[in-house]
N, C-alpha and C positions, 0 to 999 in steps of 0.2 A: 504494500500500500504506500502511495507517495504522500509527501507532506500535504499536497493539495487535497488528496482524497481524505486525509485525516482531518483536515480543517473545513471540509465541505460536507454537510449532511445530505441525505437523499433528496431533499427538496432543492438543493443547489444553493442554499443560504450559506454565506461565508461566516465561519466562526472566528471572530477576532479576539476571543478571550485567551487563546493560546498563542504564544509567540512562535514564529517559524523555527523549526529545528534545523540547526546547522552543526556541522562537525566543528568541534573546537579547533582553533588554529594552534598548530604546534609552536611552542615557544622557541624563539631563535636563541640558541646557546652557542656562543663562539667557542671554537675548539682551539685550545692551546696545547701544543705538544711540549713535553718536559724538555727543559733546557733551551727553549726558544722564547722569543719575545713575550714578556709578561706584562708590559705596560699596556695601557688601554689603547686600542687602535682607534682610528678615526671612525670606523663603522660601529664601534661600541658606545660612542657618545650618545647621551640622551638627546632626543629631538628638541626638547624645550627645557630651559632651566626651571627651577622651582618657582621663581617669581612669575615667569611667563605662564606656567601651568596654572598657578593660582589666579592670575589675571584672566586667562581664558575661561576657567571654570566659573569665576565670578561673573564674567560677561554672559556666559550661558545661563547661569542661574537668574540673572536679571531679565534675560530674554524670556525664559519660561514663566517667571513671576508676572510679567506684563501681559500674558496671553488673555486673561479674563477681561482686562480693561480695554485692550485694543488688539484683537487677534491679527488683523492685517499688518499693523505696524510690527507686531511681534515676529511674524513670519519674515517680513522684510529685514528686520534686524538679525534674524537667524541666518538669512541668506548672506548678509554682509559678513557676519562672524565666520561662517563656514568658508566664504571666499577668502577672507584674511588668513584663515588657518591653512587653506590649500596653498596660498601664496608663500606663507612661511615655510611649509613643508617643502615646496618646490625649491625655494632658495636654499634651504638647509641641505637638501639632498644634492643640489648642484655643487655646493661648496664641498661636501664630503667626496663627491666624485672627483672634483679637481684635486683635492688632497691625495686621493688614491693615484691619480694619473701622475702627480709630481713624484711619487715614490719610485717610478720606474722609467719615466721619460725625461731624464735629465740631459739627454744628448750624449751621454757616455755609455759605454758598454756595461750593461747590468749583469751581475753575476747570476748564476742559476739560483742561488739561495735568495737573492733579492727578488728575482722573478717569482720564485715559489711563494715567498711572503706576500708579494703583490697579488698573486692569484688567490691566496687564502683570504686576503682582505677584500678582494672583489667578490669572492663567494659569500663572505659575511654580509657585505653590502647588498648583494643580490637577494639574499634571504631576508634581510631587513626590509627591502623594498616590497617583496612579496607579502610580508607580514602586515604591511600598512593597510 
């Protein structure tokens, strides 16, 4: 039985009391081999600082709280907030990618070990992008 079948009764009415069932996303866990780089890589950085997260959550709480008084304005503010968030994510990921590229494209011959580490960081970055 599909999720759609589970949420639709025989009369075709949609049951919105149950959230759609989704497979949980696997957490991205960077792999570090013993004896190799133990410092935080550019792909392990958090997307937002604590202050930024607090600000975004406060803005979202304000948007939700205003719904009863002005639903249309609330939805417009939600759109602006989500647009800002997407822009911040795009900028952050572009910077992370640039830092990755700098690790191996310095114009000099990179060692196999440097290239192995670069590929490992690209893999972590790739997994992080898929997790968003």
